[in-house]
Backbone and ligand atoms as CSV (ligand in chain L), in Angstrom:
chain,resi,resn,atom,element,x,y,z
A,1,MET,N,N,0.832,-1.204,0.000
A,1,MET,CA,C,0.000,0.000,0.000
A,1,MET,C,C,0.868,1.257,0.000
A,2,SER,N,N,1.977,1.228,0.766
A,2,SER,CA,C,2.817,2.423,0.813
A,2,SER,C,C,3.511,2.648,-0.529
A,3,ASP,N,N,3.811,1.549,-1.253
A,3,ASP,CA,C,4.398,1.680,-2.589
A,3,ASP,C,C,3.415,2.390,-3.526
A,4,LEU,N,N,2.158,1.992,-3.402
A,4,LEU,CA,C,1.117,2.571,-4.226
A,4,LEU,C,C,0.979,4.057,-3.903
A,5,ARG,N,N,1.023,4.365,-2.621
A,5,ARG,CA,C,0.945,5.751,-2.183
A,5,ARG,C,C,2.092,6.576,-2.767
A,6,GLU,N,N,3.269,5.973,-2.777
A,6,GLU,CA,C,4.430,6.670,-3.327
A,6,GLU,C,C,4.263,6.940,-4.816
A,7,LEU,N,N,3.751,5.938,-5.509
A,7,LEU,CA,C,3.512,6.087,-6.945
A,7,LEU,C,C,2.509,7.210,-7.185
A,8,TYR,N,N,1.426,7.206,-6.401
A,8,TYR,CA,C,0.396,8.231,-6.526
A,8,TYR,C,C,1.007,9.601,-6.290
A,9,GLN,N,N,1.825,9.667,-5.245
A,9,GLN,CA,C,2.483,10.913,-4.880
A,9,GLN,C,C,3.348,11.411,-6.043
A,10,GLU,N,N,4.051,10.464,-6.667
A,10,GLU,CA,C,4.936,10.789,-7.786
A,10,GLU,C,C,4.160,11.397,-8.962
A,11,VAL,N,N,3.012,10.804,-9.270
A,11,VAL,CA,C,2.199,11.304,-10.383
A,11,VAL,C,C,1.743,12.729,-10.091
A,12,ILE,N,N,1.329,12.979,-8.859
A,12,ILE,CA,C,0.850,14.311,-8.485
A,12,ILE,C,C,1.996,15.333,-8.555
A,13,VAL,N,N,3.166,14.954,-8.041
A,13,VAL,CA,C,4.327,15.845,-8.083
A,13,VAL,C,C,4.696,16.149,-9.535
A,14,ASP,N,N,4.693,15.121,-10.372
A,14,ASP,CA,C,5.046,15.283,-11.775
A,14,ASP,C,C,4.077,16.220,-12.495
A,15,HIS,N,N,2.769,16.029,-12.274
A,15,HIS,CA,C,1.779,16.874,-12.957
A,15,HIS,C,C,1.775,18.296,-12.417
A,16,ASN,N,N,2.215,18.460,-11.163
A,16,ASN,CA,C,2.312,19.803,-10.620
A,16,ASN,C,C,3.533,20.517,-11.196
A,17,ARG,N,N,4.613,19.776,-11.308
A,17,ARG,CA,C,5.868,20.367,-11.798
A,17,ARG,C,C,5.774,20.694,-13.279
A,18,SER,N,N,5.226,19.761,-14.061
A,18,SER,CA,C,5.055,20.039,-15.496
A,18,SER,C,C,3.634,19.730,-15.924
A,19,PRO,N,N,2.729,20.677,-15.630
A,19,PRO,CA,C,1.316,20.464,-15.951
A,19,PRO,C,C,1.092,20.293,-17.460
A,20,ARG,N,N,0.218,19.355,-17.825
A,20,ARG,CA,C,-0.113,19.106,-19.232
A,20,ARG,C,C,-1.189,20.098,-19.679
A,21,ASN,N,N,-1.138,20.438,-20.958
A,21,ASN,CA,C,-2.141,21.343,-21.553
A,21,ASN,C,C,-2.246,22.654,-20.775
A,22,PHE,N,N,-1.101,23.155,-20.358
A,22,PHE,CA,C,-1.051,24.359,-19.532
A,22,PHE,C,C,-0.770,25.572,-20.408
A,23,HIS,N,N,-1.831,26.124,-20.962
A,23,HIS,CA,C,-1.743,27.304,-21.833
A,23,HIS,C,C,-3.168,27.764,-22.100
A,24,SER,N,N,-3.319,28.953,-22.648
A,24,SER,CA,C,-4.672,29.377,-23.013
A,24,SER,C,C,-4.996,28.796,-24.386
A,25,LEU,N,N,-6.260,28.915,-24.776
A,25,LEU,CA,C,-6.692,28.319,-26.039
A,25,LEU,C,C,-7.415,29.407,-26.826
A,26,ALA,N,N,-6.751,29.880,-27.901
A,26,ALA,CA,C,-7.278,31.028,-28.644
A,26,ALA,C,C,-8.652,30.734,-29.240
A,27,ASP,N,N,-8.880,29.503,-29.707
A,27,ASP,CA,C,-10.165,29.212,-30.359
A,27,ASP,C,C,-11.128,28.444,-29.447
A,28,ALA,N,N,-10.970,28.628,-28.146
A,28,ALA,CA,C,-11.901,27.998,-27.208
A,28,ALA,C,C,-13.298,28.568,-27.400
A,29,ASN,N,N,-14.323,27.722,-27.295
A,29,ASN,CA,C,-15.680,28.253,-27.350
A,29,ASN,C,C,-16.380,28.186,-25.990
A,30,ARG,N,N,-15.670,27.687,-24.999
A,30,ARG,CA,C,-16.168,27.784,-23.623
A,30,ARG,C,C,-14.983,28.075,-22.718
A,31,GLN,N,N,-15.235,28.931,-21.761
A,31,GLN,CA,C,-14.162,29.370,-20.898
A,31,GLN,C,C,-14.729,29.682,-19.522
A,32,VAL,N,N,-14.177,29.086,-18.498
A,32,VAL,CA,C,-14.669,29.334,-17.141
A,32,VAL,C,C,-13.489,29.589,-16.222
A,33,GLU,N,N,-13.660,30.573,-15.378
A,33,GLU,CA,C,-12.644,30.909,-14.405
A,33,GLU,C,C,-13.104,30.349,-13.058
A,34,GLY,N,N,-12.222,29.626,-12.375
A,34,GLY,CA,C,-12.611,29.035,-11.095
A,34,GLY,C,C,-11.738,29.514,-9.953
A,35,PHE,N,N,-12.387,29.767,-8.813
A,35,PHE,CA,C,-11.670,30.202,-7.611
A,35,PHE,C,C,-11.947,29.273,-6.449
A,36,ASN,N,N,-10.924,29.013,-5.679
A,36,ASN,CA,C,-11.102,28.325,-4.406
A,36,ASN,C,C,-10.502,29.234,-3.334
A,37,PRO,N,N,-11.346,30.117,-2.775
A,37,PRO,CA,C,-10.836,31.134,-1.848
A,37,PRO,C,C,-10.189,30.536,-0.600
A,38,LEU,N,N,-10.613,29.342,-0.205
A,38,LEU,CA,C,-10.048,28.733,1.003
A,38,LEU,C,C,-8.554,28.495,0.894
A,39,CYS,N,N,-8.113,28.186,-0.326
A,39,CYS,CA,C,-6.702,27.833,-0.520
A,39,CYS,C,C,-5.983,28.861,-1.384
A,40,GLY,N,N,-6.763,29.632,-2.155
A,40,GLY,CA,C,-6.154,30.601,-3.054
A,40,GLY,C,C,-5.935,30.058,-4.459
A,41,ASP,N,N,-6.500,28.884,-4.738
A,41,ASP,CA,C,-6.367,28.318,-6.088
A,41,ASP,C,C,-7.198,29.128,-7.069
A,42,HIS,N,N,-6.639,29.375,-8.235
A,42,HIS,CA,C,-7.297,30.191,-9.240
A,42,HIS,C,C,-6.920,29.644,-10.608
A,43,LEU,N,N,-7.884,29.216,-11.381
A,43,LEU,CA,C,-7.547,28.712,-12.712
A,43,LEU,C,C,-8.567,29.144,-13.750
A,44,ARG,N,N,-8.133,29.090,-14.978
A,44,ARG,CA,C,-8.990,29.405,-16.110
A,44,ARG,C,C,-8.998,28.164,-16.998
A,45,LEU,N,N,-10.182,27.680,-17.277
A,45,LEU,CA,C,-10.317,26.456,-18.068
A,45,LEU,C,C,-10.830,26.801,-19.461
A,46,PHE,N,N,-10.216,26.229,-20.481
A,46,PHE,CA,C,-10.602,26.480,-21.876
A,46,PHE,C,C,-11.048,25.180,-22.524
A,47,LEU,N,N,-12.164,25.263,-23.247
A,47,LEU,CA,C,-12.661,24.075,-23.942
A,47,LEU,C,C,-13.012,24.437,-25.379
A,48,LYS,N,N,-12.689,23.519,-26.277
A,48,LYS,CA,C,-13.171,23.655,-27.644
A,48,LYS,C,C,-14.033,22.430,-27.920
A,49,VAL,N,N,-15.350,22.672,-27.927
A,49,VAL,CA,C,-16.313,21.586,-28.120
A,49,VAL,C,C,-16.868,21.710,-29.537
A,50,ASN,N,N,-16.807,20.632,-30.325
A,50,ASN,CA,C,-17.301,20.732,-31.702
A,50,ASN,C,C,-18.792,20.399,-31.793
A,51,GLN,N,N,-19.356,20.448,-33.012
A,51,GLN,CA,C,-20.812,20.273,-33.136
A,51,GLN,C,C,-21.280,18.843,-32.851
A,52,ASP,N,N,-20.352,17.888,-32.818
A,52,ASP,CA,C,-20.709,16.526,-32.413
A,52,ASP,C,C,-20.552,16.340,-30.900
A,53,ASN,N,N,-20.394,17.441,-30.186
A,53,ASN,CA,C,-20.211,17.402,-28.736
A,53,ASN,C,C,-18.971,16.637,-28.301
A,54,VAL,N,N,-17.930,16.705,-29.107
A,54,VAL,CA,C,-16.646,16.118,-28.736
A,54,VAL,C,C,-15.726,17.256,-28.271
A,55,ILE,N,N,-15.018,16.990,-27.160
A,55,ILE,CA,C,-14.053,17.972,-26.666
A,55,ILE,C,C,-12.793,17.864,-27.527
A,56,GLU,N,N,-12.703,18.743,-28.511
A,56,GLU,CA,C,-11.573,18.696,-29.437
A,56,GLU,C,C,-10.285,19.115,-28.760
A,57,ASP,N,N,-10.422,20.110,-27.888
A,57,ASP,CA,C,-9.225,20.555,-27.180
A,57,ASP,C,C,-9.634,21.098,-25.819
A,58,ILE,N,N,-8.715,20.989,-24.867
A,58,ILE,CA,C,-8.990,21.449,-23.506
A,58,ILE,C,C,-7.656,21.867,-22.887
A,59,SER,N,N,-7.669,22.983,-22.185
A,59,SER,CA,C,-6.430,23.454,-21.572
A,59,SER,C,C,-6.773,24.308,-20.363
A,60,PHE,N,N,-5.756,24.659,-19.602
A,60,PHE,CA,C,-5.990,25.528,-18.451
A,60,PHE,C,C,-4.754,26.363,-18.175
A,61,GLU,N,N,-4.953,27.422,-17.413
A,61,GLU,CA,C,-3.827,28.195,-16.901
A,61,GLU,C,C,-4.239,28.763,-15.552
A,62,GLY,N,N,-3.278,29.245,-14.807
A,62,GLY,CA,C,-3.579,29.789,-13.496
A,62,GLY,C,C,-2.537,29.363,-12.491
A,63,GLU,N,N,-2.869,29.589,-11.205
A,63,GLU,CA,C,-1.924,29.161,-10.181
A,63,GLU,C,C,-2.700,28.610,-8.990
A,64,GLY,N,N,-2.048,27.687,-8.297
A,64,GLY,CA,C,-2.703,27.080,-7.148
A,64,GLY,C,C,-1.767,26.085,-6.500
A,65,CYS,N,N,-2.276,25.378,-5.504
A,65,CYS,CA,C,-1.469,24.388,-4.798
A,65,CYS,C,C,-1.236,23.173,-5.696
A,66,ALA,N,N,-0.351,22.289,-5.270
A,66,ALA,CA,C,0.018,21.107,-6.068
A,66,ALA,C,C,-1.192,20.261,-6.425
A,67,ILE,N,N,-2.109,20.094,-5.480
A,67,ILE,CA,C,-3.277,19.238,-5.727
A,67,ILE,C,C,-4.179,19.848,-6.804
A,68,SER,N,N,-4.410,21.154,-6.732
A,68,SER,CA,C,-5.316,21.782,-7.698
A,68,SER,C,C,-4.716,21.765,-9.106
A,69,VAL,N,N,-3.411,21.994,-9.202
A,69,VAL,CA,C,-2.756,22.002,-10.515
A,69,VAL,C,C,-2.682,20.585,-11.088
A,70,ALA,N,N,-2.285,19.618,-10.245
A,70,ALA,CA,C,-2.193,18.231,-10.718
A,70,ALA,C,C,-3.555,17.716,-11.153
A,71,SER,N,N,-4.592,18.068,-10.406
A,71,SER,CA,C,-5.933,17.605,-10.739
A,71,SER,C,C,-6.393,18.190,-12.074
A,72,ALA,N,N,-6.136,19.479,-12.289
A,72,ALA,CA,C,-6.512,20.125,-13.557
A,72,ALA,C,C,-5.732,19.511,-14.716
A,73,SER,N,N,-4.449,19.266,-14.488
A,73,SER,CA,C,-3.599,18.690,-15.526
A,73,SER,C,C,-4.081,17.284,-15.904
A,74,LEU,N,N,-4.331,16.465,-14.894
A,74,LEU,CA,C,-4.820,15.097,-15.142
A,74,LEU,C,C,-6.192,15.129,-15.812
A,75,MET,N,N,-7.000,16.099,-15.437
A,75,MET,CA,C,-8.334,16.216,-16.021
A,75,MET,C,C,-8.251,16.521,-17.513
A,76,THR,N,N,-7.402,17.485,-17.895
A,76,THR,CA,C,-7.319,17.841,-19.319
A,76,THR,C,C,-6.814,16.649,-20.126
A,77,GLU,N,N,-5.887,15.903,-19.534
A,77,GLU,CA,C,-5.350,14.730,-20.218
A,77,GLU,C,C,-6.438,13.665,-20.416
A,78,ALA,N,N,-7.257,13.496,-19.382
A,78,ALA,CA,C,-8.291,12.447,-19.422
A,78,ALA,C,C,-9.450,12.803,-20.351
A,79,LEU,N,N,-9.716,14.102,-20.549
A,79,LEU,CA,C,-10.954,14.481,-21.245
A,79,LEU,C,C,-10.780,14.871,-22.705
A,80,LYS,N,N,-9.551,15.053,-23.143
A,80,LYS,CA,C,-9.340,15.440,-24.539
A,80,LYS,C,C,-9.870,14.327,-25.453
A,81,HIS,N,N,-10.668,14.722,-26.429
A,81,HIS,CA,C,-11.275,13.818,-27.419
A,81,HIS,C,C,-12.423,12.984,-26.859
A,82,LYS,N,N,-12.852,13.268,-25.634
A,82,LYS,CA,C,-14.043,12.597,-25.088
A,82,LYS,C,C,-15.278,13.411,-25.484
A,83,THR,N,N,-16.448,12.743,-25.492
A,83,THR,CA,C,-17.680,13.496,-25.718
A,83,THR,C,C,-18.043,14.219,-24.424
A,84,THR,N,N,-18.921,15.206,-24.532
A,84,THR,CA,C,-19.313,15.939,-23.322
A,84,THR,C,C,-20.057,15.005,-22.366
A,85,ALA,N,N,-20.794,14.020,-22.898
A,85,ALA,CA,C,-21.493,13.057,-22.028
A,85,ALA,C,C,-20.494,12.199,-21.271
A,86,GLU,N,N,-19.441,11.750,-21.970
A,86,GLU,CA,C,-18.395,10.971,-21.293
A,86,GLU,C,C,-17.703,11.813,-20.232
A,87,ALA,N,N,-17.475,13.080,-20.555
A,87,ALA,CA,C,-16.819,13.985,-19.604
A,87,ALA,C,C,-17.671,14.168,-18.357
A,88,GLU,N,N,-18.979,14.283,-18.548
A,88,GLU,CA,C,-19.894,14.417,-17.409
A,88,GLU,C,C,-19.848,13.162,-16.537
A,89,HIS,N,N,-19.819,12.004,-17.199
A,89,HIS,CA,C,-19.742,10.730,-16.470
A,89,HIS,C,C,-18.465,10.687,-15.631
A,90,ILE,N,N,-17.354,11.063,-16.245
A,90,ILE,CA,C,-16.072,11.034,-15.528
A,90,ILE,C,C,-16.098,12.058,-14.384
A,91,PHE,N,N,-16.713,13.220,-14.613
A,91,PHE,CA,C,-16.860,14.217,-13.539
A,91,PHE,C,C,-17.609,13.616,-12.347
A,92,GLN,N,N,-18.741,12.959,-12.625
A,92,GLN,CA,C,-19.539,12.371,-11.534
A,92,GLN,C,C,-18.723,11.323,-10.772
A,93,GLN,N,N,-18.023,10.482,-11.543
A,93,GLN,CA,C,-17.224,9.419,-10.923
A,93,GLN,C,C,-16.089,10.009,-10.092
A,94,PHE,N,N,-15.460,11.027,-10.634
A,94,PHE,CA,C,-14.339,11.645,-9.933
A,94,PHE,C,C,-14.827,12.286,-8.635
A,95,HIS,N,N,-15.977,12.942,-8.724
A,95,HIS,CA,C,-16.524,13.595,-7.539
A,95,HIS,C,C,-16.797,12.563,-6.449
A,96,GLN,N,N,-17.332,11.417,-6.876
A,96,GLN,CA,C,-17.601,10.329,-5.933
A,96,GLN,C,C,-16.288,9.802,-5.333
A,97,LEU,N,N,-15.292,9.674,-6.197
A,97,LEU,CA,C,-13.986,9.153,-5.766
A,97,LEU,C,C,-13.398,9.980,-4.628
A,98,ILE,N,N,-13.484,11.303,-4.751
A,98,ILE,CA,C,-12.807,12.138,-3.759
A,98,ILE,C,C,-13.704,12.528,-2.589
A,99,THR,N,N,-15.001,12.142,-2.639
A,99,THR,CA,C,-15.870,12.551,-1.530
A,99,THR,C,C,-16.481,11.385,-0.754
A,100,THR,N,N,-16.346,10.165,-1.234
A,100,THR,CA,C,-16.953,9.054,-0.487
A,100,THR,C,C,-15.934,7.952,-0.225
A,101,ASP,N,N,-16.317,7.060,0.672
A,101,ASP,CA,C,-15.459,5.916,0.964
A,101,ASP,C,C,-15.895,4.684,0.191
A,102,ILE,N,N,-17.002,4.820,-0.501
A,102,ILE,CA,C,-17.571,3.632,-1.149
A,102,ILE,C,C,-16.921,3.435,-2.513
A,103,GLU,N,N,-15.779,2.765,-2.487
A,103,GLU,CA,C,-15.024,2.601,-3.723
A,103,GLU,C,C,-15.769,1.786,-4.765
A,104,LEU,N,N,-16.646,0.907,-4.296
A,104,LEU,CA,C,-17.360,0.034,-5.226
A,104,LEU,C,C,-18.254,0.829,-6.167
A,105,ALA,N,N,-18.682,1.987,-5.718
A,105,ALA,CA,C,-19.609,2.773,-6.523
A,105,ALA,C,C,-18.882,3.517,-7.638
A,106,VAL,N,N,-17.560,3.470,-7.611
A,106,VAL,CA,C,-16.792,4.279,-8.551
A,106,VAL,C,C,-16.345,3.451,-9.757
A,107,ASP,N,N,-16.526,4.001,-10.923
A,107,ASP,CA,C,-16.116,3.377,-12.173
A,107,ASP,C,C,-14.621,3.659,-12.367
A,108,SER,N,N,-13.780,2.828,-11.737
A,108,SER,CA,C,-12.345,3.146,-11.724
A,108,SER,C,C,-11.712,2.989,-13.098
A,109,GLU,N,N,-12.375,2.223,-13.969
A,109,GLU,CA,C,-11.836,2.086,-15.322
A,109,GLU,C,C,-11.961,3.408,-16.079
A,110,ALA,N,N,-13.114,4.051,-15.920
A,110,ALA,CA,C,-13.311,5.347,-16.585
A,110,ALA,C,C,-12.353,6.393,-16.013
A,111,LEU,N,N,-12.001,6.254,-14.743
A,111,LEU,CA,C,-11.147,7.252,-14.096
A,111,LEU,C,C,-9.682,7.106,-14.477
A,112,GLY,N,N,-9.240,5.868,-14.724
A,112,GLY,CA,C,-7.850,5.651,-15.126
A,112,GLY,C,C,-6.879,6.287,-14.147
A,113,LYS,N,N,-5.990,7.125,-14.679
A,113,LYS,CA,C,-4.940,7.750,-13.877
A,113,LYS,C,C,-5.490,8.655,-12.776
A,114,LEU,N,N,-6.726,9.111,-12.951
A,114,LEU,CA,C,-7.305,10.028,-11.966
A,114,LEU,C,C,-7.436,9.392,-10.590
A,115,ASN,N,N,-7.389,8.055,-10.550
A,115,ASN,CA,C,-7.468,7.357,-9.266
A,115,ASN,C,C,-6.382,7.797,-8.283
A,116,VAL,N,N,-5.287,8.364,-8.786
A,116,VAL,CA,C,-4.215,8.791,-7.886
A,116,VAL,C,C,-4.691,9.866,-6.907
A,117,LEU,N,N,-5.810,10.521,-7.226
A,117,LEU,CA,C,-6.280,11.590,-6.340
A,117,LEU,C,C,-7.247,11.102,-5.263
A,118,ALA,N,N,-7.488,9.786,-5.231
A,118,ALA,CA,C,-8.429,9.218,-4.250
A,118,ALA,C,C,-8.050,9.600,-2.823
A,119,GLY,N,N,-6.742,9.729,-2.558
A,119,GLY,CA,C,-6.254,10.015,-1.213
A,119,GLY,C,C,-6.751,11.325,-0.617
A,120,VAL,N,N,-7.189,12.276,-1.463
A,120,VAL,CA,C,-7.599,13.572,-0.914
A,120,VAL,C,C,-8.850,13.454,-0.052
A,121,ARG,N,N,-9.622,12.369,-0.212
A,121,ARG,CA,C,-10.835,12.239,0.592
A,121,ARG,C,C,-10.524,12.182,2.081
A,122,GLU,N,N,-9.292,11.848,2.409
A,122,GLU,CA,C,-8.893,11.835,3.824
A,122,GLU,C,C,-8.575,13.241,4.333
A,123,PHE,N,N,-8.536,14.203,3.431
A,123,PHE,CA,C,-8.206,15.575,3.807
A,123,PHE,C,C,-9.286,16.522,3.286
A,124,PRO,N,N,-10.368,16.674,4.056
A,124,PRO,CA,C,-11.533,17.437,3.566
A,124,PRO,C,C,-11.181,18.812,2.997
A,125,ALA,N,N,-10.179,19.477,3.569
A,125,ALA,CA,C,-9.822,20.813,3.067
A,125,ALA,C,C,-9.249,20.744,1.660
A,126,ARG,N,N,-8.696,19.583,1.283
A,126,ARG,CA,C,-8.084,19.430,-0.037
A,126,ARG,C,C,-9.085,19.046,-1.118
A,127,VAL,N,N,-10.265,18.617,-0.692
A,127,VAL,CA,C,-11.260,18.173,-1.676
A,127,VAL,C,C,-11.614,19.319,-2.625
A,128,LYS,N,N,-11.716,20.523,-2.083
A,128,LYS,CA,C,-12.041,21.680,-2.929
A,128,LYS,C,C,-10.914,21.996,-3.911
A,129,CYS,N,N,-9.680,21.738,-3.482
A,129,CYS,CA,C,-8.533,21.945,-4.376
A,129,CYS,C,C,-8.628,20.973,-5.553
A,130,ALA,N,N,-8.878,19.707,-5.225
A,130,ALA,CA,C,-8.917,18.668,-6.260
A,130,ALA,C,C,-10.113,18.831,-7.183
A,131,SER,N,N,-11.203,19.409,-6.663
A,131,SER,CA,C,-12.421,19.469,-7.479
A,131,SER,C,C,-12.607,20.797,-8.208
A,132,LEU,N,N,-11.740,21.771,-7.952
A,132,LEU,CA,C,-11.916,23.094,-8.571
A,132,LEU,C,C,-12.005,23.024,-10.102
A,133,ALA,N,N,-11.037,22.364,-10.724
A,133,ALA,CA,C,-11.033,22.264,-12.190
A,133,ALA,C,C,-12.291,21.554,-12.680
A,134,TRP,N,N,-12.740,20.583,-11.887
A,134,TRP,CA,C,-13.886,19.768,-12.284
A,134,TRP,C,C,-15.191,20.534,-12.187
A,135,HIS,N,N,-15.320,21.370,-11.144
A,135,HIS,CA,C,-16.524,22.195,-11.050
A,135,HIS,C,C,-16.540,23.224,-12.176
A,136,SER,N,N,-15.362,23.699,-12.549
A,136,SER,CA,C,-15.281,24.616,-13.684
A,136,SER,C,C,-15.719,23.900,-14.957
A,137,LEU,N,N,-15.256,22.678,-15.108
A,137,LEU,CA,C,-15.646,21.861,-16.270
A,137,LEU,C,C,-17.159,21.651,-16.301
A,138,HIS,N,N,-17.693,21.222,-15.158
A,138,HIS,CA,C,-19.125,20.925,-15.063
A,138,HIS,C,C,-19.945,22.159,-15.459
A,139,SER,N,N,-19.497,23.304,-14.966
A,139,SER,CA,C,-20.195,24.529,-15.299
A,139,SER,C,C,-20.054,24.866,-16.790
A,140,ALA,N,N,-18.876,24.642,-17.361
A,140,ALA,CA,C,-18.670,24.910,-18.793
A,140,ALA,C,C,-19.544,24.004,-19.658
A,141,LEU,N,N,-19.778,22.781,-19.193
A,141,LEU,CA,C,-20.569,21.835,-19.979
A,141,LEU,C,C,-22.064,22.052,-19.818
A,142,THR,N,N,-22.485,22.392,-18.612
A,142,THR,CA,C,-23.921,22.456,-18.359
A,142,THR,C,C,-24.475,23.875,-18.441
A,143,GLN,N,N,-23.637,24.882,-18.162
A,143,GLN,CA,C,-24.088,26.273,-18.238
A,143,GLN,C,C,-23.012,27.092,-18.947
A,144,PRO,N,N,-22.916,26.915,-20.276
A,144,PRO,CA,C,-21.813,27.539,-21.029
A,144,PRO,C,C,-21.750,29.058,-20.862
A,145,GLU,N,N,-22.845,29.662,-20.415
A,145,GLU,CA,C,-22.826,31.121,-20.268
A,145,GLU,C,C,-22.139,31.575,-18.972
A,146,THR,N,N,-21.877,30.630,-18.061
A,146,THR,CA,C,-21.216,30.985,-16.812
A,146,THR,C,C,-19.746,31.286,-17.063
A,147,ALA,N,N,-19.281,32.425,-16.560
A,147,ALA,CA,C,-17.897,32.816,-16.839
A,147,ALA,C,C,-16.995,32.587,-15.640
A,148,ARG,N,N,-17.621,32.440,-14.463
A,148,ARG,CA,C,-16.824,32.452,-13.256
A,148,ARG,C,C,-17.501,31.647,-12.173
A,149,ILE,N,N,-16.762,30.767,-11.509
A,149,ILE,CA,C,-17.339,30.036,-10.387
A,149,ILE,C,C,-16.409,30.152,-9.184
A,150,SER,N,N,-17.016,29.962,-8.017
A,150,SER,CA,C,-16.244,29.927,-6.791
A,150,SER,C,C,-16.706,28.724,-5.999
A,151,THR,N,N,-15.767,28.065,-5.303
A,151,THR,CA,C,-16.143,26.863,-4.551
A,151,THR,C,C,-16.861,27.223,-3.251
A,152,GLU,N,N,-16.993,28.511,-2.937
A,152,GLU,CA,C,-17.702,28.883,-1.718
A,152,GLU,C,C,-19.123,29.320,-2.028
L,1,ZN,ZN,ZN,-5.478,24.255,-3.120
């Protein structure tokens, strides 16, 4: 178990140090700014969704703690080329992963690498850090007119 924890830790450190898809997106058609005032995490999420509801491109920029940056980075990696319905499914599963103890209810296959963030459920203050990018995503998918969200 401690080996697994170390591996998880490594993935988070790596994604924090060199976040994937970390840039703005000039041709984004959805854009949401997310704040987590409790920790000071602040990010801007960019999505390019085509007419078949496929996420053609996704990126983010901003600054925050290691958990918030790693979570956003892993999220963009997991959702590129997924449909918006698949993205919503992964959002629901991820939310369950970091907020409940009932692992059986979680579709860990759909989550893939995102499972490394399961450990944050033991640290309630970190849950908002890990979910910031995801709430921004959820808002971009379900209420495209929303420009700004806050976790409070
Ligand atoms: Zn944070």
